[in-house]
C-alpha positions as CSV (number, residue, x, y, z in Angstrom):
1,M,14.2,14.0,18.4
2,S,17.7,13.7,19.8
3,K,20.8,13.9,17.3
4,R,21.4,10.3,18.2
5,E,17.9,9.3,17.2
6,R,18.1,11.4,13.8
7,G,20.8,9.1,12.3
8,K,18.9,5.9,13.0
9,P,16.4,4.3,10.6
10,R,12.9,4.6,11.9
11,R,11.4,1.2,13.0
12,S,7.9,0.1,12.3
13,R,6.0,-1.3,15.3
14,A,6.9,-4.8,14.0
15,G,10.5,-4.1,14.6
16,I,11.5,-3.7,11.0
17,S,12.8,-0.4,9.7
18,R,10.2,1.4,7.7
19,R,12.5,1.4,4.6
20,E,13.1,-2.3,4.9
21,L,9.3,-3.0,5.3
22,G,8.7,-0.7,2.1
23,R,11.4,-2.8,0.1
24,R,9.7,-6.0,1.3
25,A,6.3,-4.8,0.4
26,L,7.4,-3.7,-3.0
27,L,8.9,-7.1,-3.7
28,M,5.6,-8.9,-2.8
29,A,3.5,-6.3,-4.8
30,G,5.7,-7.2,-7.8
31,A,5.3,-10.9,-7.3
32,A,1.7,-10.8,-6.8
33,A,1.2,-8.5,-9.9
34,A,3.4,-10.6,-12.1
35,L,1.5,-13.8,-11.0
36,A,-1.9,-12.1,-11.6
37,G,-0.8,-11.5,-15.2
38,L,0.4,-15.1,-15.6
39,L,-3.0,-16.3,-14.2
40,I,-4.9,-14.2,-16.7
41,V,-2.6,-15.5,-19.5
42,A,-3.1,-19.0,-18.3
43,L,-6.9,-18.6,-18.5
44,S,-6.8,-17.0,-21.8
45,V,-4.9,-20.1,-23.3
46,N,-7.7,-22.4,-22.3
47,V,-10.6,-20.0,-22.1
48,G,-12.8,-22.2,-24.3
49,E,-12.6,-25.1,-22.0
50,I,-12.6,-23.0,-18.7
51,V,-15.8,-21.2,-19.7
52,K,-17.5,-24.7,-20.2
53,A,-17.1,-25.5,-16.5
54,P,-18.8,-23.1,-14.0
55,T,-16.6,-24.2,-11.2
56,L,-13.5,-23.1,-13.0
57,T,-14.6,-19.7,-13.8
58,A,-15.7,-19.2,-10.3
59,R,-12.4,-20.5,-8.9
60,A,-10.5,-18.3,-11.5
61,A,-12.3,-15.2,-10.1
62,S,-11.4,-16.4,-6.5
63,A,-7.8,-16.9,-7.4
64,I,-7.4,-13.6,-9.2
65,S,-9.2,-11.7,-6.3
66,T,-7.0,-13.3,-3.8
67,L,-3.9,-12.2,-5.7
68,L,-5.1,-8.7,-6.1
69,L,-5.9,-8.7,-2.4
70,G,-2.1,-9.5,-1.8
71,L,-1.5,-6.5,-4.2
72,V,-3.8,-4.2,-2.3
73,A,-2.2,-5.3,1.0
74,T,1.3,-4.5,0.0
75,A,0.4,-1.3,-1.8
76,S,-1.6,-0.1,1.2
77,G,1.3,-0.9,3.5
78,L,3.5,1.6,1.5
79,I,1.4,4.6,2.6
80,P,3.7,6.4,5.0
81,S,2.6,7.1,8.6
82,Q,-0.6,5.2,8.1
83,P,-2.1,4.1,11.4
84,L,-2.3,0.4,11.8
85,W,-6.2,0.5,12.3
86,V,-6.6,2.3,9.0
87,L,-4.5,-0.4,7.1
88,G,-6.6,-3.0,8.9
89,L,-9.7,-1.5,7.8
90,E,-8.6,-1.2,4.3
91,L,-7.5,-4.9,4.2
92,A,-10.7,-5.9,6.1
93,L,-12.8,-4.4,3.2
94,A,-10.7,-6.0,0.4
95,T,-10.7,-9.3,2.2
96,I,-14.6,-9.3,2.4
97,V,-14.8,-8.8,-1.4
98,A,-12.2,-11.8,-1.9
99,W,-14.4,-13.9,0.5
100,V,-17.5,-13.2,-1.4
101,L,-15.8,-14.7,-4.5
102,Q,-14.4,-17.6,-2.6
103,V,-17.9,-18.6,-1.1
104,H,-19.4,-18.2,-4.8
105,A,-16.5,-20.7,-5.9
106,M,-17.3,-23.0,-3.0
107,V,-21.1,-23.0,-4.0
108,A,-20.3,-23.8,-7.5
109,L,-18.0,-26.6,-6.4
110,G,-20.8,-28.0,-4.2
111,R,-23.1,-28.1,-7.2
112,D,-20.8,-30.2,-9.5
113,G,-21.6,-33.6,-8.0
114,R,-18.0,-34.4,-6.8
115,T,-17.2,-36.0,-3.4
116,T,-16.9,-34.0,-0.4
117,S,-13.3,-34.7,0.0
118,E,-12.6,-33.3,-3.5
119,H,-14.8,-30.2,-2.7
120,L,-13.1,-29.6,0.6
121,A,-9.5,-29.8,-1.0
122,K,-10.4,-27.5,-3.8
123,S,-12.0,-25.1,-1.4
124,L,-9.2,-25.1,1.2
125,V,-6.7,-23.9,-1.6
126,G,-8.8,-20.6,-1.6
127,I,-9.7,-20.5,2.1
128,V,-6.2,-20.8,3.6
129,P,-4.8,-17.4,2.1
130,L,-8.1,-15.5,2.9
131,A,-7.7,-16.8,6.6
132,G,-4.2,-15.2,6.7
133,F,-5.7,-12.0,5.4
134,S,-8.6,-12.2,7.7
135,V,-6.7,-12.7,11.0
136,G,-4.1,-10.0,9.9
137,S,-6.7,-7.4,9.2
138,V,-8.6,-7.9,12.4
139,M,-5.3,-7.7,14.4
140,L,-4.3,-4.5,12.6
141,L,-7.7,-3.1,13.3
142,L,-7.0,-3.7,17.0
143,G,-3.7,-2.0,16.7
144,M,-1.6,-5.3,16.9
145,P,1.5,-4.9,14.9
146,G,1.8,-8.7,14.5
147,G,-1.0,-8.5,12.0
148,L,1.6,-7.6,9.6
149,Y,3.0,-11.2,9.9
150,A,-0.4,-12.7,9.3
151,V,-1.0,-10.5,6.2
152,A,2.6,-11.5,5.0
153,A,1.4,-15.2,5.4
154,G,-1.7,-14.4,3.5
155,C,0.3,-13.0,0.6
156,V,2.6,-15.9,0.4
157,L,-0.3,-18.4,0.5
158,A,-2.1,-16.4,-2.1
159,I,0.8,-16.9,-4.4
160,V,0.9,-20.6,-3.6
161,A,-2.8,-20.8,-4.3
162,A,-2.6,-19.0,-7.5
163,V,0.3,-21.2,-8.8
164,I,-1.9,-24.3,-8.0
165,F,-4.9,-22.9,-9.9
166,S,-2.7,-21.8,-12.6
167,W,-1.6,-25.5,-13.1
168,V,-5.2,-26.5,-13.2
169,A,-6.0,-23.8,-15.8
170,L,-3.1,-24.7,-17.9
171,V,-2.9,-28.5,-17.8
172,E,-5.6,-30.2,-15.7
173,V,-8.4,-28.7,-17.8
174,L,-7.0,-30.5,-20.9
175,R,-7.1,-33.8,-19.4
């Protein structure tokens, strides 16, 4: 490494300095962790009503797992000098777990007797963030740094989905 290169911040393959990437990952991890806590508090407030509805418990498990997936993604991204394919493998394994819980929620929704459009809308809230994580983890497994952007989108969408489900758990369940 030349003298000239020593003073410059190292860049990740995505074109962002590793330090800046780490800062952004820490911010996202904090947001995901805080929202996971909020979701658990929201569930505890109306736990009696939520437990009566199998669809809500399944959707709650899916929402929490997706938020935790965002936390795993950001925490795994903080590991220094980790090859992209290793990060992709970690995220792929965690994403599979979240998919299992999402599929369980979709099966529960399918059994509740509602219309297909209601079932689809409720399912999409859980599917869309997982799609981002799925695409991102596959891209990272293939060594494509652009997968970081898909994972970032998955993280943001996981937070949006959790906020939507938090509203259901706090307000809609009481209607």
